C-alpha positions in Angstrom: 112.3 85.2 59.4 112.7 88.9 59.3 115.6 91.1 60.6 113.2 92.2 63.4 112.8 88.6 64.5 116.5 88.0 64.4 117.1 91.2 66.5 114.4 90.2 68.9 116.0 86.8 69.4 119.5 88.3 70.0 117.9 90.8 72.4 116.0 88.2 74.4 119.0 85.8 74.5 121.2 88.6 75.9 118.6 89.5 78.5 118.1 85.9 79.5 121.8 85.3 80.0 122.4 88.5 82.0 119.3 88.7 84.1 119.1 84.9 84.5 122.8 84.9 85.6 122.1 87.6 88.2 119.1 85.7 89.5 121.1 82.5 89.8 123.9 84.2 91.6 121.7 86.1 94.0 119.1 83.4 94.9 121.2 80.2 94.6 124.9 80.7 94.6 125.0 83.5 97.2 123.1 81.6 99.9 125.1 78.4 99.3 128.4 80.3 99.3 127.7 81.7 102.8 128.6 78.3 104.3 132.2 78.7 103.1 134.9 80.4 105.1 135.8 83.9 103.7 139.0 82.8 101.8 137.1 80.1 100.0 134.0 82.2 99.5 135.9 85.1 98.0 137.9 82.9 95.8 134.7 81.2 94.6 133.2 84.6 93.7 136.3 85.7 92.0 136.2 82.6 89.9 132.5 83.0 89.1 132.8 86.6 88.2 135.9 86.1 86.1 133.8 83.8 83.9 130.4 85.6 84.1 131.5 89.2 83.6 133.0 88.8 80.2 129.8 87.1 79.2 127.8 90.1 80.5 129.9 92.4 78.2 128.9 90.2 75.2 125.2 90.1 76.4 125.3 93.9 76.8 126.6 94.4 73.3 123.9 92.1 72.0 121.1 93.8 74.0 122.1 97.4 73.2 122.9 96.6 69.5 119.8 94.7 68.8 117.6 97.1 70.9 118.7 100.2 69.0 118.5 98.3 65.7 114.9 97.6 66.4 114.3 101.2 67.5 115.9 102.5 64.4 113.9 100.1 62.2 110.6 101.3 63.6 111.7 104.9 64.1 112.2 106.5 67.4 109.1 108.7 67.1 106.9 105.7 66.2 108.3 103.3 68.8 106.1 102.6 71.8 106.8 104.6 75.0 107.7 101.3 76.7 110.5 100.8 74.2 112.0 104.1 75.1 111.7 103.3 78.8 113.4 99.9 78.3 116.2 101.6 76.4 116.7 104.2 79.2 116.6 101.6 82.0 118.9 99.3 80.0 121.5 102.1 79.6 121.3 102.7 83.4 121.8 99.0 84.0 124.8 99.0 81.6 126.3 101.9 83.6 125.8 100.1 86.8 127.5 97.0 85.4 130.4 99.2 84.2 130.7 100.7 87.7 131.0 97.1 89.0 133.6 96.2 86.5 135.8 99.2 87.0 135.3 99.5 90.8 134.6 96.7 93.2 135.4 93.9 90.8 138.9 95.2 90.4 139.1 95.6 94.2 137.9 92.1 94.8 140.5 90.7 92.4 143.2 92.6 94.2 142.0 91.7 97.7 141.9 87.9 96.8 145.4 88.2 95.3 146.7 89.8 98.5 144.6 87.6 100.8 143.0 90.7 102.3 139.7 89.1 103.2 138.1 92.1 104.9 138.7 94.3 101.8 137.5 91.4 99.6 134.3 91.1 101.7 133.7 94.9 101.3 134.2 94.7 97.6 131.9 91.7 97.3 129.2 93.6 99.3 129.4 96.5 96.9 129.1 94.1 93.9 126.1 92.4 95.6 124.3 95.7 96.2 124.8 96.8 92.6 123.8 93.4 91.2 120.7 93.5 93.3 119.8 96.9 91.9 120.3 95.6 88.4 118.3 92.5 89.1 115.4 94.6 90.3 115.7 96.9 87.2 115.9 93.9 85.0 112.8 92.4 86.4 111.0 95.7 85.9 112.1 95.9 82.3 110.9 92.3 81.7 107.5 93.3 83.2 107.5 96.4 81.1 108.4 94.4 77.9 105.7 91.8 78.5 103.0 94.0 80.1 103.7 97.6 79.1 103.7 97.6 75.4 100.3 99.3 75.4 101.7 102.4 77.1 
């Protein structure tokens, strides 16, 4: 096993955790949670995010660290164009996640604590929109990684 293989494993594991978690939340948990009344639904999402978001921070560290380690090992000038595209899109995704963490996630926590269900629903809607954007970007990056290395 080479350092590249180890970095690729760490990179892919982080992507699977993050993009897979977003996929599960969007396509499975969200539709099922709609059957709950707002107080229960918002408390559920707060509980889910309080567990998932710290894992996303770890996944982000793994993805960014391993990705740039692989870029540095190859050399930025010699790396395929697709790698540069993946790095750029990944940094945009990280910024979107940070905007969730410091914005609507804090608002959702506060709304649930105050039992302000309308404000909580608004914050959850903002989180959903940003997660959907990141899910689409993540799917594009996976396609780029698996289909676009010849670019």
